C-alpha atoms as a printed R data frame, in Angstrom:
    type eleno elety resid chain resno       x       y      z
1   ATOM     1    CA   UNK     A     1 -36.638  97.925 35.954
2   ATOM     2    CA   UNK     A     2 -38.792  98.340 32.925
3   ATOM     3    CA   UNK     A     3 -40.303 100.999 30.695
4   ATOM     4    CA   UNK     A     4 -42.872 100.877 27.911
5   ATOM     5    CA   UNK     A     5 -44.110 103.686 25.696
6   ATOM     6    CA   UNK     A     6 -46.531 104.196 22.841
7   ATOM     7    CA   UNK     A     7 -46.290 107.385 20.777
8   ATOM     8    CA   UNK     A     8 -48.645 108.097 17.874
9   ATOM     9    CA   UNK     A     9 -49.032 111.094 15.570
10  ATOM    10    CA   UNK     A    10 -52.690 110.532 14.605
11  ATOM    11    CA   UNK     A    11 -52.804 113.475 12.189
12  ATOM    12    CA   UNK     A    12 -51.107 116.860 11.673
13  ATOM    13    CA   UNK     A    13 -52.948 118.311 14.677
14  ATOM    14    CA   UNK     A    14 -53.012 115.462 17.209
15  ATOM    15    CA   UNK     A    15 -50.263 113.498 18.908
16  ATOM    16    CA   UNK     A    16 -50.796 111.031 21.784
17  ATOM    17    CA   UNK     A    17 -48.141 109.408 23.960
18  ATOM    18    CA   UNK     A    18 -48.444 107.077 26.936
19  ATOM    19    CA   UNK     A    19 -45.470 105.728 28.832
20  ATOM    20    CA   UNK     A    20 -45.104 103.714 31.992
21  ATOM    21    CA   UNK     A    21 -42.221 102.492 34.097
22  ATOM    22    CA   UNK     A    22 -41.642 100.191 37.048
23  ATOM    23    CA   UNK     A    23 -38.753  99.761 39.474
24  ATOM    24    CA   UNK     A    24 -38.542  97.084 42.139
25  ATOM    25    CA   UNK     A    25 -35.814  95.827 44.448
26  ATOM    26    CA   UNK     A    26 -35.666  93.944 47.729
27  ATOM    27    CA   UNK     A    27 -33.293  95.021 50.518
28  ATOM    28    CA   UNK     A    28 -30.855  97.151 48.483
29  ATOM    29    CA   UNK     A    29 -27.579  98.203 50.108
30  ATOM    30    CA   UNK     A    30 -28.390 101.864 49.443
31  ATOM    31    CA   UNK     A    31 -31.746 102.930 48.005
32  ATOM    32    CA   UNK     A    32 -31.742 106.477 46.659
33  ATOM    33    CA   UNK     A    33 -34.832 106.372 44.445
34  ATOM    34    CA   UNK     A    34 -36.404 109.447 46.074
35  ATOM    35    CA   UNK     A    35 -33.459 111.032 47.880
36  ATOM    36    CA   UNK     A    36 -30.511 110.370 45.596
37  ATOM    37    CA   UNK     A    37 -30.746 113.159 43.028
38  ATOM    38    CA   UNK     A    38 -27.293 114.734 42.890
39  ATOM    39    CA   UNK     A    39 -28.535 117.814 41.025
40  ATOM    40    CA   UNK     A    40 -30.664 119.253 43.829
41  ATOM    41    CA   UNK     A    41 -34.182 120.520 43.325
42  ATOM    42    CA   UNK     A    42 -35.775 122.199 40.335
43  ATOM    43    CA   UNK     A    43 -38.028 124.043 42.788
44  ATOM    44    CA   UNK     A    44 -35.318 125.103 45.215
45  ATOM    45    CA   UNK     A    45 -36.847 127.237 47.990
46  ATOM    46    CA   UNK     A    46 -40.350 127.277 46.476
47  ATOM    47    CA   UNK     A    47 -42.038 125.623 49.474
48  ATOM    48    CA   UNK     A    48 -40.058 127.302 52.232
49  ATOM    49    CA   UNK     A    49 -41.312 129.883 54.747
50  ATOM    50    CA   UNK     A    50 -40.068 133.475 54.987
51  ATOM    51    CA   UNK     A    51 -37.206 132.623 57.368
52  ATOM    52    CA   UNK     A    52 -35.732 130.251 54.763
53  ATOM    53    CA   UNK     A    53 -31.947 130.022 54.318
54  ATOM    54    CA   UNK     A    54 -30.316 128.218 51.384
55  ATOM    55    CA   UNK     A    55 -27.543 126.658 53.496
56  ATOM    56    CA   UNK     A    56 -28.026 122.939 54.096
57  ATOM    57    CA   UNK     A    57 -31.232 122.567 52.047
58  ATOM    58    CA   UNK     A    58 -30.051 121.038 48.766
59  ATOM    59    CA   UNK     A    59 -33.302 119.089 48.388
60  ATOM    60    CA   UNK     A    60 -35.739 121.881 49.238
61  ATOM    61    CA   UNK     A    61 -38.962 121.543 47.258
62  ATOM    62    CA   UNK     A    62 -38.544 117.791 46.751
63  ATOM    63    CA   UNK     A    63 -40.857 115.052 47.938
64  ATOM    64    CA   UNK     A    64 -38.951 112.349 49.816
65  ATOM    65    CA   UNK     A    65 -40.942 109.745 51.804
66  ATOM    66    CA   UNK     A    66 -37.657 108.326 53.184
67  ATOM    67    CA   UNK     A    67 -38.175 104.801 51.877
68  ATOM    68    CA   UNK     A    68 -35.141 102.524 51.987
69  ATOM    69    CA   UNK     A    69 -36.203  98.870 51.777
70  ATOM    70    CA   UNK     A    70 -38.444  96.580 49.689
71  ATOM    71    CA   UNK     A    71 -39.086  99.110 46.929
72  ATOM    72    CA   UNK     A    72 -41.773  98.892 44.264
73  ATOM    73    CA   UNK     A    73 -42.430 102.095 42.348
74  ATOM    74    CA   UNK     A    74 -44.516 102.745 39.221
75  ATOM    75    CA   UNK     A    75 -45.087 105.807 37.052
76  ATOM    76    CA   UNK     A    76 -47.505 106.564 34.201
77  ATOM    77    CA   UNK     A    77 -47.004 109.580 31.915
78  ATOM    78    CA   UNK     A    78 -49.648 110.555 29.337
79  ATOM    79    CA   UNK     A    79 -49.153 113.398 26.845
80  ATOM    80    CA   UNK     A    80 -51.610 114.985 24.418
81  ATOM    81    CA   UNK     A    81 -50.506 117.554 21.845
82  ATOM    82    CA   UNK     A    82 -53.378 119.241 19.988
83  ATOM    83    CA   UNK     A    83 -52.414 122.079 17.650
84  ATOM    84    CA   UNK     A    84 -50.199 124.254 19.891
85  ATOM    85    CA   UNK     A    85 -51.551 122.945 23.206
86  ATOM    86    CA   UNK     A    86 -49.540 120.417 25.229
87  ATOM    87    CA   UNK     A    87 -51.090 118.588 28.185
88  ATOM    88    CA   UNK     A    88 -48.845 116.177 30.056
89  ATOM    89    CA   UNK     A    89 -49.258 114.412 33.364
90  ATOM    90    CA   UNK     A    90 -47.415 112.194 35.779
91  ATOM    91    CA   UNK     A    91 -48.944 109.691 38.177
92  ATOM    92    CA   UNK     A    92 -46.485 107.897 40.427
93  ATOM    93    CA   UNK     A    93 -46.935 105.595 43.372
94  ATOM    94    CA   UNK     A    94 -44.557 103.608 45.507
95  ATOM    95    CA   UNK     A    95 -44.965 100.913 48.150
96  ATOM    96    CA   UNK     A    96 -41.944 100.684 50.370
97  ATOM    97    CA   UNK     A    97 -40.702 100.791 53.928
98  ATOM    98    CA   UNK     A    98 -37.618 101.654 55.916
99  ATOM    99    CA   UNK     A    99 -35.447  98.831 57.231
100 ATOM   100    CA   UNK     A   100 -36.703  99.524 60.778
101 ATOM   101    CA   UNK     A   101 -40.405  99.369 59.790
102 ATOM   102    CA   UNK     A   102 -42.553  96.244 59.670
103 ATOM   103    CA   UNK     A   103 -45.386  97.494 57.447
104 ATOM   104    CA   UNK     A   104 -45.064  99.047 54.012
105 ATOM   105    CA   UNK     A   105 -46.277 102.582 53.354
106 ATOM   106    CA   UNK     A   106 -47.595 104.088 50.129
107 ATOM   107    CA   UNK     A   107 -46.640 107.403 48.575
108 ATOM   108    CA   UNK     A   108 -48.587 108.895 45.668
109 ATOM   109    CA   UNK     A   109 -47.620 111.858 43.509
110 ATOM   110    CA   UNK     A   110 -49.526 113.386 40.624
111 ATOM   111    CA   UNK     A   111 -48.940 116.410 38.428
112 ATOM   112    CA   UNK     A   112 -50.446 118.011 35.337
113 ATOM   113    CA   UNK     A   113 -48.710 120.506 33.081
114 ATOM   114    CA   UNK     A   114 -50.475 122.568 30.410
115 ATOM   115    CA   UNK     A   115 -48.524 124.656 27.921
116 ATOM   116    CA   UNK     A   116 -49.412 126.559 24.792
117 ATOM   117    CA   UNK     A   117 -47.045 127.491 21.979
118 ATOM   118    CA   UNK     A   118 -49.542 130.045 20.721
119 ATOM   119    CA   UNK     A   119 -49.661 128.323 17.302
120 ATOM   120    CA   UNK     A   120 -53.010 127.211 15.943
């Protein structure tokens, strides 16, 4: 596991941050990188159809590629704060497989969040 970050306040109006992390393991006894969150989902029920029921769906709204073996996962997170505007992003990718699979698969996730405090 590793993580690096660079955070700079260039002037009163502009802040830049870039962070990156990596996780790798080979044949773990129990890999819960994608499916092991014990808090459930922040977006519980958001991607469900109209017949949705909350029973038995603790991880609703979560992306889980069901990887369990030979894990390598990376994430990059940039952030720009300009006056009262925040723009942050996440780019994550993982190469892994299940124990029963021969070939590795790749999963990619990306997100962008834009927020304004209303301050100039």
